[in-house]
C-alpha positions as CSV (number, residue, x, y, z in Angstrom):
1,M,0.0,0.0,0.0
2,S,2.9,2.3,-0.7
3,D,1.0,4.0,-3.5
4,P,-0.2,7.4,-2.2
5,Y,-3.5,7.2,-4.0
6,N,-4.4,3.8,-2.5
7,L,-3.3,5.0,1.0
8,A,-5.4,8.1,0.8
9,R,-8.4,6.1,-0.5
10,S,-8.0,3.6,2.3
11,I,-7.8,6.3,5.0
12,L,-10.8,8.3,3.6
13,Q,-12.8,5.1,3.3
14,K,-12.2,4.3,7.0
15,I,-13.1,7.8,8.0
16,A,-16.4,7.7,6.0
17,C,-17.3,4.3,7.3
18,T,-16.5,5.2,10.9
19,L,-18.9,8.2,10.6
20,S,-21.6,6.0,9.0
21,A,-21.3,3.3,11.7
22,T,-21.4,6.0,14.4
23,G,-24.5,7.6,12.8
24,S,-26.2,4.1,12.7
25,L,-25.5,3.6,16.3
26,M,-26.9,7.0,17.2
27,I,-30.1,6.2,15.2
28,A,-30.4,2.8,16.9
29,S,-30.0,4.4,20.4
30,Q,-32.7,6.9,19.6
31,V,-35.1,4.2,18.4
32,L,-34.4,2.0,21.4
33,Q,-34.7,4.7,24.1
34,K,-38.5,4.9,24.1
35,K,-41.0,2.1,24.3
36,K,-43.4,3.7,21.8
37,N,-40.5,3.7,19.2
38,R,-39.9,0.0,19.8
39,V,-43.4,-1.0,18.7
40,K,-43.9,1.3,15.7
41,L,-43.2,-0.5,12.4
42,Q,-41.5,2.6,10.9
43,Q,-39.1,2.8,13.8
44,I,-38.4,-0.9,13.8
45,I,-37.5,-0.7,10.1
46,L,-35.2,2.2,10.8
47,L,-33.6,0.2,13.5
48,A,-33.0,-2.7,11.1
49,I,-31.6,-0.3,8.5
50,S,-29.2,1.1,11.1
51,F,-28.1,-2.4,12.1
52,C,-27.5,-3.4,8.5
53,D,-25.6,-0.2,7.8
54,F,-23.5,-0.7,10.9
55,V,-22.7,-4.3,9.7
56,S,-21.6,-3.2,6.2
57,S,-19.7,-0.1,7.5
58,S,-17.8,-2.2,10.0
59,A,-16.9,-4.7,7.3
60,W,-15.6,-1.8,5.1
61,I,-13.5,-0.4,8.0
62,F,-11.6,-3.7,8.3
63,T,-11.1,-4.2,4.6
64,D,-7.4,-4.1,4.6
65,F,-7.1,-6.5,7.5
66,L,-9.5,-9.2,6.3
67,M,-8.3,-9.6,2.7
68,P,-5.3,-11.6,1.8
69,P,-2.3,-11.2,2.3
70,K,-3.0,-9.9,5.8
71,G,-6.1,-12.0,6.2
72,N,-7.0,-15.4,4.9
73,Q,-9.6,-16.8,2.5
74,Q,-12.1,-17.4,5.4
75,S,-11.8,-13.8,6.7
76,C,-12.2,-12.5,3.1
77,D,-15.3,-14.7,2.7
78,A,-16.8,-13.5,6.0
79,Q,-16.2,-9.9,5.0
80,G,-17.9,-10.6,1.6
81,F,-20.9,-12.1,3.4
82,L,-21.2,-9.1,5.8
83,L,-21.1,-6.7,2.9
84,Q,-23.6,-8.6,0.9
85,F,-25.9,-9.0,3.8
86,G,-25.7,-5.4,5.0
87,N,-26.0,-3.8,1.6
88,S,-28.7,-6.1,0.1
89,S,-30.8,-6.1,3.3
90,N,-30.4,-2.3,3.6
91,M,-31.8,-1.9,0.1
92,M,-34.8,-4.1,0.7
93,L,-35.5,-2.5,4.1
94,M,-35.6,0.8,2.3
95,V,-38.3,-0.7,0.0
96,S,-40.2,-1.9,3.0
97,L,-40.1,1.6,4.6
98,Q,-41.3,3.1,1.3
99,V,-44.2,0.6,1.0
100,Q,-45.1,1.3,4.7
101,Y,-45.2,5.0,4.0
102,I,-47.4,4.5,0.9
103,L,-49.8,2.3,2.8
104,V,-50.1,4.7,5.8
105,I,-49.9,8.1,4.0
106,K,-51.7,7.5,0.7
107,Y,-54.1,4.7,1.6
108,G,-54.6,5.6,5.3
109,W,-53.8,2.2,6.8
110,S,-53.9,2.2,10.6
111,D,-51.1,0.9,12.9
112,R,-53.2,-2.1,13.7
113,K,-53.7,-3.0,10.1
114,I,-50.0,-2.4,9.1
115,N,-48.7,-4.4,12.1
116,K,-50.3,-7.5,10.7
117,L,-47.7,-7.3,7.9
118,K,-44.8,-6.6,10.3
119,P,-43.0,-10.0,9.7
120,Y,-43.1,-9.5,6.0
121,F,-41.6,-6.0,6.2
122,L,-38.7,-7.4,8.2
123,I,-38.1,-11.0,7.5
124,L,-38.2,-10.9,3.7
125,P,-35.6,-8.1,3.4
126,L,-33.2,-9.7,6.0
127,G,-33.7,-13.1,4.3
128,F,-33.0,-11.5,0.9
129,G,-29.7,-10.2,2.3
130,A,-28.6,-13.5,3.7
């Protein structure tokens, strides 16, 4: 990594990912602080998005240490899984959040009605990422 461009890219990547992971933890702490946030579907989806972002940001932070030659094939595979899980799940959770917004705002669904679909809004996106 003696190339100045690659060194700068690596440092900036770690800074950006550290900020992203910190922001995700802050969002998660805000959602988890109040009981009313822990039962609302919108807040639960935001918590899941924050978790997935934290997973993928953490994997990016340790990129240089998990890939060969410093790491081994297993650590590289684990990093690949974490990135795939975090990014794919995050994308699908965003779709869930958007569908939830459409159902509540445009079609006037109540919390009671939307909560019946809660497993689908969470399990399908997380399963897609895995």
